[in-house]
N, C-alpha and C positions, 0 to 999 in steps of 0.2 A: 516391597512395591511401595513408589511413592502414593500417597492417599487418592490422589485425584484420579490415579488409576483405576482403583476401585470403584469410582463412580461414572468414570467414563467410558464410552464403547472403543471397539476397536473402528477406527477408520479404513487403515490402510495395513495392508502386509506385504513384506518383502519374500518371495518364493522362487525354488529353485527345482526344479523339477517336481512340483508338487507339494514338497517340503516348506513348510512355511520355515524361514529363517529367524525374522523378527515381526513385530506388530507393533504398529503407532496408535494410541491411546488420541483420541481428542475429544472437542467438544463445537456445537454448531449451532450457532443462534440466527435466525430468520426472521426478519419483520417485516411486516407490513405498513407502508409509510402513508398508506390511502385512509389508514382506520385513525380516528382522531387520538388515540391513547399510545399510537405505536405500538400495536400488538404482536405479540409473537406469533406465527403462523407456523412455525416448526421450531423445534429443538432438540438436539443429542446433549448427554450431557450436562453436567453443571456449567450452566449460561449465567448465573447469578453471581458468582464469586468475582472478585475483583483482580483484574491482571493488567500488563501492560503491553499494550496496543503494537508498541515501537513503531516501525515506519510505515505501518498499514493505515494508520490517520493520517498520513501529510497531507491531505485534503482540506481535514480539521484544521491541520496547523498553517494551511496558506489559505482559507478562507477568512480571517478577518482582516488580509492586506486588501483583497477586493474589497468588501465592506467596506471599508476605510478611505475609498478611493484613492488610494494608492496606487494601484494598479492602471486605473484610466488617468491619473495624475504622469504617471512614467510612460504613459500610451505603449502598455506591453500588450502582446499578439496572444493569441491562443497559443502559440509555443511555449512564449513566456512562462502562461500560467503552468503547461503541462511541465514545466523544468520544475515548477516551483512546488510540483508533488509529488516529483521522482524521487527513486533510489536508482540512478541510472550507474552506468558502467563505468563509466571514467574515462568514456573513447575520447580520440582527440576531437569528433564532434561537438560531444557534451561538454566538454574543458572549456574549448573557444566559445560556444554559446555562452557558456556561465560568463565567461571572462568578459566578452562582448556586453552583456547585461550591466555588470558589474561597470566598466567604463561609462559606457551612456548615464549613468546615475554617478560619475562621480568619485566611485569606489574601484578598489583594485583587489587583487587576491590577499593582500595582507588585513585587508579590514574582514575577511571572513573568519569564523572561530569555529570553524568544525574539521581542523586540522586536518595533514595530509596526506593522501592515500594513494597506495598504488591503483594504477587502472586495472580495472578487470579486465579490459577488452583486449584479447591478446595481441590482436596486430599492433595497437598503441604502446602496449607494453615492451613489444619486442624492439618498435622503433624507439622508443625512449631509450632501450638499453644500449642500443647501439650507438644513438648519439650519446650518453653518457649523462642522458635529462633525468634531474630527480623530480620524481612525485611531487604536486603541489596540492595547494588546497583545491584549485578546480578539479582536480582528479577523484577527491572525494566524493562518494554517492550521493551527498546530501547539500551538494555547492549550489543547487536551484533552490532547493529549500529556504537555504541561508541567505540567497541572494533576495529571495520572497522578503525573508526580517528584514534586511536590511531597506528594503524598498519602503517596506511597511516605518522601520523607523524614521527613514529621513520624511517621508510624509507626514508623520505625528510630530514634526522636530523634537523627537527623543536623542537620545544619546545613541551612537552607532559603536560605543562601547560595550560591552560584554550585555548584548541585546540577549546571548543565553541566558539569563540570570533570571530565576523565576518571579523577583520583584521588579521585571524591567515592564513598560507599559505591553511591548510585542508579545511578552510571553502570558501575562495578565489577561491580553485579550483572547488568546488561542487558550486559555485554561476555560475561559467563560465562555467561549462559542463551544466549546467541546461538550460542558458541562448543560447545555442547552439544549443543542441537537440531541444529546445523548438522554435527556431526561433525568438527570442524577446528580447528584452532588459528585465532584474526582474525590479517589479515595486516595489521594497523596500521589507523589512524583518520584522516579528515578532519571538519573542522568543516561541518557542515552550515548551511542557509540559518537555521535556527532557534536556533543556535548552539551546539547539543549536538551530541557526537561522534557521526559515523557509521561502523562499526566495517565494514571490507572483508572480505570472504570470496568465495570462488567462486561461479559460478553454480548450480553443483550442491549447494554447502553451503545456500544459499539455497532451492533447492528440496526438499532434503531438511528444513530446518524445516520449511518450512511441511508437508512430507507428515506430517512426525511428528506435528505440531497435526493435521492431518486425519485421522490414524487414532489419536489417542491414545488412544484404547479397549484398543489394542494394543499400541501403539507407548511408551507414557509408563505412568509412577504415581504414585501420592500426591497429593500438594499441585500438581503439576506437570500430571498431566492434568487433574485438576479445573479447573486455570487455562487448560488450553487449551481446554477445551470451554466454557469460560463465555464466553470471550473471541471465540472462532469464531463463538459462536452470537448474541453479540451484536452484532458486525458483521453478520452475516446478518439477523439480525431488525430490525436498523434502519440502514438503506443512507442514508438522509436524514442521520443525524448523522455518519455516515464521509465524507462531500463535501458534496452538495448538489444541488439541483435541474439539470437537464441536465448534472450530471456524469457521469462514465462508470462510475465504483466505482458509485456508487448505482444507476443505469440497469443494468449487469448483474445486480446481486446483487436489484432487484425482480423482474428477468425471472426471475431463477432462484428466487423466491420459496422465500429462504431453504434452497435444500439446500448452498449455496458462501458463501465469502468472497472480495473480492478485493480490491485495496489496490494502487495506481498509485505510482510516484515519479517524482522529477524524474530527467530526462536519459532518459528512455526505458526505467525499469526498470516490472516490476509483477509481482506474484504473485497466484496463485489457492490457494484451499486446499478441498479436495473431499472431504468426509468420505464421500459414498457409494460416493466411487471407492478413495479411501485415497490421493491423490494429492494432491502439490504442484507446483505449475509455477512455474515460475521466468521470466524474459525480459529482454532486454536489447535496446534499440535500439541501434545503435552510434553514430548523429550525434545520438541523444538528441533526438528527435521527438518527442512525445507523442502526438499523433495517430495517428500510425504503432503504437504502441508499443500506443493501444488497438483499433485495428482488428486488431492481431496478435493481440492477448488475445483478443479476442470469437470470430477464427476458431478459435484453440487450442479453447477451450469449446466451439462447436460442434462441431469434429471430434472432440473427445472425446465428445460427446455430451451434454454436460451443459448445452446450449442448443440452441434451435430454428432453423434457417438459417432459416424462414419468419417468426419473430417480430417484427411489426413494432416491438416496444421496442428492440430492437437495432441494427435497420438503420440508424442513423446513426453506426454505428461498425465493422461488417460490411461495408457497402458504400458509406463516406462519398463525400459527392456536392461535386464543384466548384460553385459556383453564384454568376454573377458579376456585377456592378451593377445588371442589368436584370433580375434573379431568373432566368437561364436554367443550366439545368442544361448544364456544358459539359465533366464531367469527371467525376472521382472516384477513390478509391482502389483497391486491388486486389491481394489476396492472392497472394503464389506460390504453386505447386506444394509446397514446403515444407510451408506451413503446412497446404493444402485436402489434402495430402496423408498427413499425420501418425498414423502406427499405432504402437501401445505397442508393444514387442517382449516 
């Protein structure tokens, strides 16, 4: 058993007829952004060790673009800002919007450095197969984030080539913003699936960054205050741009009706930004299971009162069902007491 699982509690279990078939250990940090030091309001498991937040930190990667004035110079709308924070499903709508944004800036799909990716949207994928159309970089789930990187590079008059290098001004600004909001030094970096650097920090640091964005009105000042509010508001107002139909982030934010923003990441990472409570939540499932992370985050939002457990719009994530090949429900996911009994200090 991995060492982490000896420290971290079970957050989600998969059951069949009352038999537990597998469990998912994990850790949770909830930070109060209204406290001057960004104090922990609740914690489960090891929240001090460094990890890779993957795409859960995309709002931090977009923050310097807005702070620098690049977003205003390019006359970006809230939809653009939401797409810059997205891990979208590569639907025709997402790819078209990203392509339009690039053309407006004088760039094209070939200027992106995220790599081509097959569309995650079934209808788009089927249309492309029938048309013999190959996936492009616009279909990459990170094409919006990379369009934002190019937007900032253009505004800074920095090279648009190799903008994903950790030494590029765009990525240096991302690293600085991440460290400042997290209140800790970056613990290193790895290259993400889209080729951009992913900066490591603790789960507490990630939750603190989310909390300071949530409580921006009191926790931040100047251009950072404005940028944080604009980005979190854009995500909450345009959940489709952030993910897509049938996706957890989109579904949870639609159910939240503009009250909060959430963002998933690979390998079981997830954050929530809750402005009304001034809270930031960061979650990591040890084995990287995405459905477990979705179930746990939904349960946390219910436990905090941000969502109603009886809301049918969130049922597929709060109480996921195991359906067999005949369409029979034969099991499903269950939250642990660690999640259902979560209370703030």
